[in-house]
C-alpha positions as CSV (number, residue, x, y, z in Angstrom):
1,M,27.8,21.8,46.4
2,K,25.9,25.0,45.7
3,N,26.7,25.5,42.0
4,H,23.6,23.9,40.6
5,G,23.1,24.8,36.9
6,M,26.7,26.1,36.5
7,M,27.8,22.9,34.8
8,K,26.2,24.0,31.6
9,M,28.3,27.2,31.4
10,T,30.7,26.1,28.7
11,G,31.8,27.2,25.2
12,R,30.7,30.6,23.9
13,K,27.9,30.8,26.5
14,R,27.3,33.9,28.6
15,G,25.9,34.0,32.1
16,E,22.5,35.4,31.3
17,I,19.3,34.9,33.3
18,M,17.7,31.5,33.2
19,G,15.4,30.9,30.2
20,E,17.4,33.1,27.8
21,C,19.8,31.9,25.2
22,K,23.4,32.1,26.4
23,L,25.0,31.8,22.9
24,D,26.8,34.6,21.3
25,H,25.4,35.2,17.8
26,S,27.6,36.5,14.9
27,H,26.9,39.3,12.5
28,E,26.3,36.5,9.9
29,D,23.8,34.8,12.2
30,V,21.8,38.0,12.5
31,L,21.8,38.6,8.8
32,K,20.6,35.1,8.1
33,K,17.8,35.4,10.7
34,L,16.8,38.8,9.2
35,A,16.5,37.1,5.8
36,E,14.3,34.4,7.2
37,Q,12.0,36.8,9.1
38,A,11.9,39.7,6.6
39,P,8.6,38.5,5.0
40,H,7.0,38.9,8.5
41,L,8.4,42.4,9.1
42,S,7.6,45.8,7.6
43,E,9.9,47.2,5.0
44,L,10.8,49.9,7.5
45,R,11.8,47.3,10.1
46,V,13.9,45.4,7.6
47,S,15.6,48.7,6.7
48,Q,16.3,49.5,10.3
49,F,17.9,46.2,11.0
50,K,20.0,46.5,7.9
51,N,21.1,50.0,8.9
52,Q,22.1,48.7,12.4
53,L,24.0,45.8,10.8
54,N,26.0,48.2,8.6
55,G,27.8,49.6,11.6
56,E,30.1,48.2,14.3
57,L,28.0,46.3,16.9
58,S,28.8,45.0,20.3
59,Q,28.3,41.3,21.0
60,E,25.4,42.3,23.3
61,R,23.7,44.2,20.5
62,L,24.1,41.4,18.0
63,N,22.6,39.0,20.5
64,E,19.7,41.4,21.2
65,L,19.0,41.8,17.4
66,F,19.1,38.1,16.9
67,H,16.6,37.4,19.7
68,L,14.2,40.0,18.5
69,L,14.1,38.2,15.1
70,K,14.2,34.6,16.4
71,K,10.8,32.9,15.7
72,Y,9.2,36.3,15.1
73,D,6.8,34.6,12.7
74,L,5.6,32.2,15.4
75,A,5.2,34.8,18.1
76,S,1.8,35.7,19.5
77,P,0.3,39.1,18.7
78,E,1.2,40.2,22.2
79,E,4.8,39.0,21.9
80,R,5.2,40.7,18.6
81,Q,3.9,43.9,20.1
82,E,6.5,43.7,22.9
83,R,9.3,43.0,20.4
84,E,8.1,46.0,18.3
85,K,8.4,48.2,21.4
86,Q,11.9,46.9,22.0
87,M,12.8,47.6,18.3
88,D,11.5,51.1,18.7
89,R,13.8,51.6,21.6
90,L,16.8,50.2,19.8
91,F,16.2,52.0,16.5
92,G,15.1,55.2,18.1
């Protein structure tokens, strides 16, 4: 059989590239993660996240926002810089 790794594709998971989270995150999940990480973000970033979360968002965008926030406080300076660039692109 050539479907190695496909057995884990159950529930609310999506077929994303290996190493990435495959769960769909809710609006509430993102708000909770923002509250946890807000002390580690600038006031401007927190405001940008809140503005995004005030509108209708696709599941893809919710997942993206969640993962930009996930363990932000533990990220290396290089990882934070990369996430900041991604935030700049998202928030324009």
